[in-house]
C-alpha atoms as an extended CHARMM CRD file, in Angstrom:
* protein
*
        81  EXT
         1         1  UNK       CA           -128.5170000000       94.3670000000      192.7980000000  PROA      1               0.0000000000
         2         2  UNK       CA           -125.9930000000       93.4600000000      190.1220000000  PROA      2               0.0000000000
         3         3  UNK       CA           -123.1210000000       93.5010000000      192.5980000000  PROA      3               0.0000000000
         4         4  UNK       CA           -125.1140000000       91.8070000000      195.3490000000  PROA      4               0.0000000000
         5         5  UNK       CA           -125.9670000000       88.8150000000      193.1390000000  PROA      5               0.0000000000
         6         6  UNK       CA           -122.3790000000       88.3530000000      192.0550000000  PROA      6               0.0000000000
         7         7  UNK       CA           -121.1790000000       88.5310000000      195.6500000000  PROA      7               0.0000000000
         8         8  UNK       CA           -123.7940000000       85.9780000000      196.7380000000  PROA      8               0.0000000000
         9         9  UNK       CA           -122.8800000000       83.6370000000      193.9020000000  PROA      9               0.0000000000
        10        10  UNK       CA           -119.1680000000       83.9430000000      194.6480000000  PROA      10              0.0000000000
        11        11  UNK       CA           -119.7200000000       83.2990000000      198.3610000000  PROA      11              0.0000000000
        12        12  UNK       CA           -121.7610000000       80.1730000000      197.5980000000  PROA      12              0.0000000000
        13        13  UNK       CA           -119.1760000000       78.9190000000      195.1190000000  PROA      13              0.0000000000
        14        14  UNK       CA           -116.4690000000       79.3590000000      197.7610000000  PROA      14              0.0000000000
        15        15  UNK       CA           -118.5750000000       77.4150000000      200.2630000000  PROA      15              0.0000000000
        16        16  UNK       CA           -119.0560000000       74.6160000000      197.7240000000  PROA      16              0.0000000000
        17        17  UNK       CA           -115.3400000000       74.5510000000      196.9580000000  PROA      17              0.0000000000
        18        18  UNK       CA           -114.7570000000       73.9540000000      200.6520000000  PROA      18              0.0000000000
        19        19  UNK       CA           -117.0980000000       70.9410000000      200.4670000000  PROA      19              0.0000000000
        20        20  UNK       CA           -115.1970000000       69.6320000000      197.4460000000  PROA      20              0.0000000000
        21        21  UNK       CA           -111.7980000000       70.0080000000      199.1200000000  PROA      21              0.0000000000
        22        22  UNK       CA           -112.9840000000       68.2350000000      202.2560000000  PROA      22              0.0000000000
        23        23  UNK       CA           -114.4710000000       65.3920000000      200.2130000000  PROA      23              0.0000000000
        24        24  UNK       CA           -111.2720000000       64.9750000000      198.2090000000  PROA      24              0.0000000000
        25        25  UNK       CA           -109.2600000000       64.7620000000      201.4210000000  PROA      25              0.0000000000
        26        26  UNK       CA           -111.8010000000       62.3900000000      203.0230000000  PROA      26              0.0000000000
        27        27  UNK       CA           -112.5050000000       64.8190000000      205.8640000000  PROA      27              0.0000000000
        28        28  UNK       CA           -116.0550000000       63.6580000000      206.5000000000  PROA      28              0.0000000000
        29        29  UNK       CA           -116.7810000000       65.8220000000      209.5540000000  PROA      29              0.0000000000
        30        30  UNK       CA           -115.5420000000       68.9550000000      207.8130000000  PROA      30              0.0000000000
        31        31  UNK       CA           -117.4370000000       68.0460000000      204.6340000000  PROA      31              0.0000000000
        32        32  UNK       CA           -120.6710000000       67.6420000000      206.6100000000  PROA      32              0.0000000000
        33        33  UNK       CA           -120.1510000000       70.9930000000      208.3320000000  PROA      33              0.0000000000
        34        34  UNK       CA           -119.2620000000       72.7420000000      205.0630000000  PROA      34              0.0000000000
        35        35  UNK       CA           -122.3500000000       71.2350000000      203.4190000000  PROA      35              0.0000000000
        36        36  UNK       CA           -124.5930000000       72.4540000000      206.2520000000  PROA      36              0.0000000000
        37        37  UNK       CA           -123.0680000000       75.9320000000      206.0700000000  PROA      37              0.0000000000
        38        38  UNK       CA           -123.4650000000       76.0960000000      202.2880000000  PROA      38              0.0000000000
        39        39  UNK       CA           -127.0630000000       74.8550000000      202.5060000000  PROA      39              0.0000000000
        40        40  UNK       CA           -127.9230000000       77.5610000000      205.0650000000  PROA      40              0.0000000000
        41        41  UNK       CA           -126.2300000000       80.1990000000      202.9310000000  PROA      41              0.0000000000
        42        42  UNK       CA           -128.1540000000       79.0610000000      199.8610000000  PROA      42              0.0000000000
        43        43  UNK       CA           -131.4530000000       79.2420000000      201.7560000000  PROA      43              0.0000000000
        44        44  UNK       CA           -130.6010000000       82.7500000000      202.9240000000  PROA      44              0.0000000000
        45        45  UNK       CA           -129.8480000000       83.9810000000      199.4110000000  PROA      45              0.0000000000
        46        46  UNK       CA           -132.8680000000       82.1770000000      198.0030000000  PROA      46              0.0000000000
        47        47  UNK       CA           -135.1190000000       83.8910000000      200.5530000000  PROA      47              0.0000000000
        48        48  UNK       CA           -133.7820000000       87.3880000000      199.9460000000  PROA      48              0.0000000000
        49        49  UNK       CA           -133.6660000000       87.0570000000      196.1560000000  PROA      49              0.0000000000
        50        50  UNK       CA           -129.9420000000       87.7260000000      195.7970000000  PROA      50              0.0000000000
        51        51  UNK       CA           -129.4840000000       85.0460000000      193.1250000000  PROA      51              0.0000000000
        52        52  UNK       CA           -130.8720000000       84.7920000000      189.6350000000  PROA      52              0.0000000000
        53        53  UNK       CA           -133.0530000000       81.7550000000      188.9720000000  PROA      53              0.0000000000
        54        54  UNK       CA           -130.4750000000       80.3810000000      186.5350000000  PROA      54              0.0000000000
        55        55  UNK       CA           -127.6700000000       80.6240000000      189.0890000000  PROA      55              0.0000000000
        56        56  UNK       CA           -129.8510000000       79.2160000000      191.8480000000  PROA      56              0.0000000000
        57        57  UNK       CA           -130.7750000000       76.2180000000      189.7070000000  PROA      57              0.0000000000
        58        58  UNK       CA           -127.1450000000       75.4960000000      188.8030000000  PROA      58              0.0000000000
        59        59  UNK       CA           -125.9560000000       75.8170000000      192.4030000000  PROA      59              0.0000000000
        60        60  UNK       CA           -128.8570000000       73.6860000000      193.6700000000  PROA      60              0.0000000000
        61        61  UNK       CA           -127.9180000000       70.9160000000      191.2380000000  PROA      61              0.0000000000
        62        62  UNK       CA           -124.3470000000       71.0470000000      192.5110000000  PROA      62              0.0000000000
        63        63  UNK       CA           -125.5640000000       70.8160000000      196.1240000000  PROA      63              0.0000000000
        64        64  UNK       CA           -127.7470000000       67.8250000000      195.1790000000  PROA      64              0.0000000000
        65        65  UNK       CA           -124.6950000000       66.1020000000      193.6950000000  PROA      65              0.0000000000
        66        66  UNK       CA           -122.7680000000       66.6570000000      196.9250000000  PROA      66              0.0000000000
        67        67  UNK       CA           -125.7130000000       65.3440000000      198.9250000000  PROA      67              0.0000000000
        68        68  UNK       CA           -125.8200000000       62.1280000000      196.8880000000  PROA      68              0.0000000000
        69        69  UNK       CA           -122.0630000000       61.7270000000      197.1670000000  PROA      69              0.0000000000
        70        70  UNK       CA           -122.2260000000       62.1400000000      200.9280000000  PROA      70              0.0000000000
        71        71  UNK       CA           -125.1840000000       59.8180000000      201.5630000000  PROA      71              0.0000000000
        72        72  UNK       CA           -124.5900000000       57.7760000000      204.6750000000  PROA      72              0.0000000000
        73        73  UNK       CA           -121.6970000000       59.9120000000      205.8870000000  PROA      73              0.0000000000
        74        74  UNK       CA           -121.6650000000       59.9470000000      209.6460000000  PROA      74              0.0000000000
        75        75  UNK       CA           -119.5990000000       62.3370000000      211.6910000000  PROA      75              0.0000000000
        76        76  UNK       CA           -117.8350000000       61.3690000000      214.8750000000  PROA      76              0.0000000000
        77        77  UNK       CA           -120.6900000000       62.9410000000      216.8540000000  PROA      77              0.0000000000
        78        78  UNK       CA           -123.1670000000       60.6650000000      215.0510000000  PROA      78              0.0000000000
        79        79  UNK       CA           -124.6810000000       63.3260000000      212.8300000000  PROA      79              0.0000000000
        80        80  UNK       CA           -125.7370000000       61.8430000000      209.4860000000  PROA      80              0.0000000000
        81        81  UNK       CA           -126.1240000000       63.9850000000      206.3760000000  PROA      81              0.0000000000
């Protein structure tokens, strides 16, 4: 499980970095998609227990910060975060 948790954490961090890059470049549609993908990935790892509680808490706080930053974002298709 040691390796599985590290791989899960690294994959989530990469997904969150994609959100950050898209936000910095003002790519709202891509940021919304990256956020949705990261959220789904986090739920998957939360359900299967791949992450330690400490890591899950830290990553959840980071996702909450992105959510607040993206409030009111609307994609071209009309999807709102």
